[in-house]
C-alpha positions in Angstrom: 27.7 -23.7 6.4 26.2 -20.5 5.4 25.0 -17.9 8.5 21.6 -16.7 9.1 20.8 -14.5 11.2 17.6 -14.9 13.5 14.6 -13.8 11.6 13.4 -10.4 13.6 10.5 -8.4 14.0 13.3 -5.1 12.0 13.1 -7.4 9.5 9.0 -8.4 9.0 8.5 -4.4 8.6 11.7 -4.0 6.3 10.6 -6.7 4.0 7.0 -6.8 4.3 7.2 -2.9 3.6 8.9 -2.9 1.1 7.0 -5.7 -0.9 3.8 -3.7 0.6 5.3 -0.6 -1.6 6.0 -2.3 -4.7 2.4 -4.0 -4.6 0.6 -0.9 -4.2 2.2 0.9 -7.1 2.0 -2.3 -9.7 -1.6 -2.9 -8.5 -3.0 0.5 -7.0 -4.8 1.2 -10.7 -7.1 -2.4 -11.1 -8.0 -1.2 -7.1 -9.6 1.9 -7.8 -11.2 0.6 -11.4 -12.6 -1.7 -8.4 -14.2 0.9 -6.4 -15.8 3.2 -9.3 -17.2 -0.3 -10.2 -18.5 -1.1 -6.9 -19.4 2.5 -6.5 -21.8 2.6 -9.9 -25.1 2.3 -9.1 -26.1 1.5 -13.3 -29.0 -1.1 -13.6 -31.2 -2.9 -16.0 -34.2 -0.8 -15.8 -31.8 2.8 -16.0 -32.1 1.9 -19.7 -27.9 1.8 -19.3 -25.3 -0.5 -20.1 -23.2 -1.2 -16.6 -19.7 -0.4 -17.4 -17.4 -3.1 -17.2 -13.4 -3.1 -15.8 -12.2 -2.0 -19.8 -14.7 0.8 -20.3 -14.8 2.1 -16.4 -10.7 2.4 -17.0 -10.9 3.9 -20.1 -13.5 5.8 -18.8 -11.3 7.0 -16.6 -8.3 7.9 -18.0 -10.6 9.5 -20.8 -11.8 12.1 -18.0 -9.4 12.4 -15.8 -6.1 11.4 -17.3 -3.6 8.4 -16.3 -3.4 9.8 -12.9 -7.2 9.4 -12.1 -6.0 5.8 -11.9 -3.6 6.6 -9.1 -6.1 8.3 -6.9 -6.2 7.4 -3.0 -2.4 6.0 -3.8 -1.1 8.3 -0.8 -3.7 7.0 1.4 -2.4 3.2 0.3 1.4 3.9 0.7 0.9 5.8 4.2 -0.4 2.4 5.8 1.8 -0.6 3.8 4.6 0.0 5.8 2.5 -0.6 9.0 0.4 -2.8 7.7 2.2 -5.5 6.7 4.6 -5.2 9.1 1.9 -6.0 11.3 0.4 -8.8 9.2 3.9 -10.7 8.6 5.3 -10.1 12.3 1.7 -10.7 13.8 1.5 -14.0 11.4 4.9 -16.1 13.2 3.4 -14.3 16.4 0.3 -16.6 16.4 1.8 -19.7 14.2 4.5 -19.2 17.0 1.8 -19.3 19.4 -0.2 -22.5 18.3 2.9 -24.5 17.2 2.2 -27.8 18.2 4.8 -28.7 21.0 5.3 -32.2 20.4 6.3 -31.9 17.1 7.2 -28.3 16.9 5.5 -27.8 13.6 1.8 -25.5 12.5 -0.8 -28.0 12.0 -2.9 -26.0 8.7 -5.8 -25.4 11.4 -3.6 -23.0 13.5 -1.8 -21.8 9.8 -5.5 -21.1 9.7 -6.3 -19.1 13.0 -2.9 -17.1 12.8 -4.0 -15.7 9.1 -7.5 -15.3 10.7 -5.7 -12.9 14.1 -3.4 -11.4 11.6 -5.5 -10.0 9.6 -8.1 -8.5 11.7 -4.7 -7.1 13.2 -4.2 -5.4 10.3 -7.6 -4.3 9.7 -8.3 -2.5 12.9 -4.4 -0.9 13.7 -3.8 0.1 9.7 -6.6 -0.8 7.3 -9.7 0.6 7.7 -8.9 3.8 8.1 -6.8 4.4 5.3 -9.2 2.0 3.6 -11.3 5.2 3.9 -9.3 7.6 2.8 -8.1 6.0 -0.4 -12.5 4.8 -1.0 -13.3 8.8 -0.4 -10.5 10.1 -2.7 -11.2 6.8 -5.5 -14.8 8.1 -5.7 -14.1 11.2 -6.9 -14.9 11.9 -10.0 -14.3 14.9 -12.4 -12.3 15.9 -15.6 -9.3 17.5 -15.3 -10.9 19.5 -18.3 -13.7 21.1 -15.9 -11.4 23.6 -13.6 -14.7 24.7 -12.3 -15.1 21.9 -10.6 -12.9 21.2 -8.0 -12.2 18.6 -6.1 -12.6 18.6 -2.2 -10.1 15.7 -1.2 -7.2 16.3 -2.6 -4.7 14.2 -0.4 -4.2 11.7 1.7 -4.0 13.9 4.8 -5.7 16.5 3.5 -8.8 13.8 3.1 -8.2 12.8 6.4 -8.8 16.1 8.7 -11.1 17.4 7.1 -13.1 13.1 7.1 -12.1 14.2 10.8 -13.0 17.6 11.7 -16.5 17.6 9.7 -17.4 13.7 10.7 -15.5 12.7 13.8 -12.6 10.5 14.3 -15.1 7.7 14.7 -15.6 7.9 11.3 -12.7 6.6 9.9 -13.6 3.3 11.7 -16.3 3.1 9.8 -17.2 -0.2 8.0 -14.2 -1.9 10.6 -16.4 -5.2 11.4 -17.0 -5.5 7.4 -12.9 -4.8 7.5 -11.5 -7.1 10.3 -14.1 -9.7 8.6 -12.2 -9.4 5.0 -9.1 -8.7 6.0 -9.7 -11.8 8.5 -10.6 -13.8 5.8 -8.5 -13.0 3.0 -5.4 -13.8 5.2 -6.9 -16.5 6.5 -7.0 -18.6 2.5 -4.1 -16.4 2.1 -1.8 -18.0 4.7 -2.8 -21.5 4.4 -3.0 -22.1 0.5 0.0 -20.1 0.2 1.9 -22.2 3.5 0.5 -25.5 2.0 1.5 -24.8 -1.7 4.6 -24.1 -1.2 5.5 -26.6 2.0 4.1 -29.0 -1.1 6.5 -27.9 -3.6 9.0 -27.2 -1.8 8.9 -32.0 -1.0 8.3 -31.9 -4.6 12.0 -30.1 -5.3 13.8 -31.2 -2.9 17.0 -30.4 -5.2 16.0 -26.4 -3.9 17.2 -24.9 -0.6 14.3 -22.4 -1.3 12.3 -22.1 -4.0 12.5 -19.9 -7.3 11.0 -16.6 -7.2 9.2 -17.6 -10.4 7.2 -20.0 -8.0 7.2 -17.8 -5.2 5.1 -15.6 -7.6 2.8 -18.9 -8.8 1.7 -19.7 -5.5 0.9 -16.2 -4.3 -1.2 -15.6 -7.8 -3.1 -18.6 -6.4 -3.6 -17.3 -2.5 -3.7 -14.0 -3.4 -6.6 -14.8 -5.9 -9.2 -17.5 -3.5 -9.5 -14.4 -0.6 -11.8 -12.4 -2.7 -13.3 -15.0 -4.1 -14.7 -15.8 -0.5 -15.6 -12.9 0.1 -16.9 -10.3 -2.3 -20.3 -9.3 -0.7 -18.3 -8.1 2.1 -16.1 -5.9 0.4 -18.8 -4.5 -2.1 -21.0 -3.6 0.9 -18.4 -2.2 3.5 -16.9 0.3 0.2 -20.6 1.7 -0.1 -20.6 2.2 4.0 -17.3 3.7 3.9 -18.5 6.1 0.7 -21.3 7.4 2.8 -21.3 9.5 5.7 -23.0 8.2 8.6 -26.5 8.6 9.4 -26.7 9.6 13.7 -29.1 7.2 15.2 -28.6 3.8 12.7 -26.8 0.9 14.3 -23.5 -0.7 12.2 -26.2 -3.8 11.3 -28.6 -1.6 10.5 -26.4 0.1 7.5 -24.5 -3.2 7.0 -28.3 -4.9 6.3 -29.8 -1.5 4.7 -26.6 -1.2 2.4 -27.1 -4.7 1.7 -30.9 -5.0 1.0 -30.9 -1.5 -1.1 -28.0 -3.7 -3.0 -30.0 -7.0 -4.0 -33.9 -4.9 -4.2 -32.4 -2.1 -6.9 -28.9 -3.9 -8.7 -29.8 -7.1 -7.9 -28.1 -10.0 -6.2 -25.1 -9.9 -8.5 -24.7 -6.5 -7.6 -22.8 -7.9 -3.8 -19.9 -9.4 -7.0 -19.4 -5.8 -8.3 -15.6 -5.4 -8.9 -15.3 -9.1 -8.6 -12.9 -8.9 -11.5 -10.3 -6.0 -11.3 -10.4 -7.3 -7.2 -9.4 -10.4 -8.2 -7.0 -9.1 -11.0 -6.0 -6.5 -8.3 -5.0 -8.5 -5.5 -3.6 -12.2 -7.2 -1.2 -10.2 -8.6 -0.7 -8.1 -5.2 0.1 -10.8 -3.5 2.5 -12.8 -6.2 4.7 -9.7 -5.7 4.0 -9.3 -1.7 4.9 -12.5 -1.3 8.4 -13.0 -3.7 9.6 -9.3 -2.9 8.9 -10.7 0.4 10.7 -13.6 0.2 13.3 -12.8 -1.4 14.3 -8.6 0.5 14.2 -11.5 3.8 16.7 -13.3 2.3 19.1 -11.1 1.7 18.6 -8.8 4.8 18.8 -13.2 6.2 21.9 -13.4 4.6 23.2 -10.1 3.5 26.6 -8.4 2.9 26.2 -6.7 6.4 26.5 -10.2 8.2 29.0 -10.6 10.5 31.2 -13.3 12.2 31.2 -11.5 15.3 27.1 -10.7 15.0 25.2 -12.4 17.9 22.5 -13.0 16.1 23.9 -15.5 14.1 22.9 -19.0 13.9 24.2 -21.4 11.5 22.0 -22.8 8.8 22.2 -26.3 7.8 
C-alpha cells in the first residue's frame, strides 16, 4: 500500500495557489474583455451597435496592444494564492463540519452549503478588494499611441494606494455584498457539480484509482460554466458599482437599485447579461485549469518524492 500524507492547509495553499496562478495567466484576457463589455454604455438608441466579444478584443489589441488584455493581472495574481488557499481550505473545513456522523459522508446539500460558506469567506477576505482594483485598472481605455494621455492607475499597488488615499479604505469594499453573493453562489454550484460528477464518473470507472487529468478538466469546465449562468446580473451590477466612486449619503442598497434601474431603463433588460459570453469563456476554462492543476499538485505533494517513511504525518492508502 503506497503511503500518503494527510492533506493539510499547507498542501491546500501550495496546490490552490499554483492552480490559481495558472488559471489567471491563461484566462485573464477573457476577463478584461468581459469587464469592458459590461462597462460599455452603448445602446440601440445611440445609433451605434454594441461591441461584441470579438469586436471588443480587436479594439483592445488595436488601441492598447496585446498587453492591454492583461490590465489588472497584478491585482489578480496578488490575490490568487490567499484566495485559492481560503477557497479550498474553508471548503474542506465546512465540508467536514457538515459530514454525516453515521455514514462519514457529506450530502450534496452539505456540499452546497460548504460551497456557499467558502465563497462568502473568500469574498470578504480577498476577492472584493482585488476585484475592485482589477476593475479600476481594466476600465482604463487609452491608446498606446496617445502619449499625452496618462493612465490614473499604473499598476495594482499604485492603484490600491491611490484609491485608499482619495476614497478611504472602505472604498476597497464597495460592492462587497454583491461580491459575496456572487462568490457564494459560484462556489456552491461549482463544488456541488464538481463533486457529484466526479463521484459519478469514479463509480462508472472503478478501474481508475484517480480520474485522468482530462476528466478533471472536463468536470471543471462543466461546473465552472454553471455559476456565471446563474448570477450574471449580480456580476454586471457589481462591476458598474465598483467602477464608480461612492456617492456620499447613498446606501449600498440604494446604489444597487439605482444601477440596476439605470441599466434596465437605459440599456434594456439584457444589459444585465452584458459580458456573459466572455465570463463563461473565462470562468469555465478557468475552473477546468484550476481543478486539474489542483488535483495533480495535491497528488504530487501527498505522494511526492520528498515523502519519507519516518514522517509522522503519513498514512497508508488502500
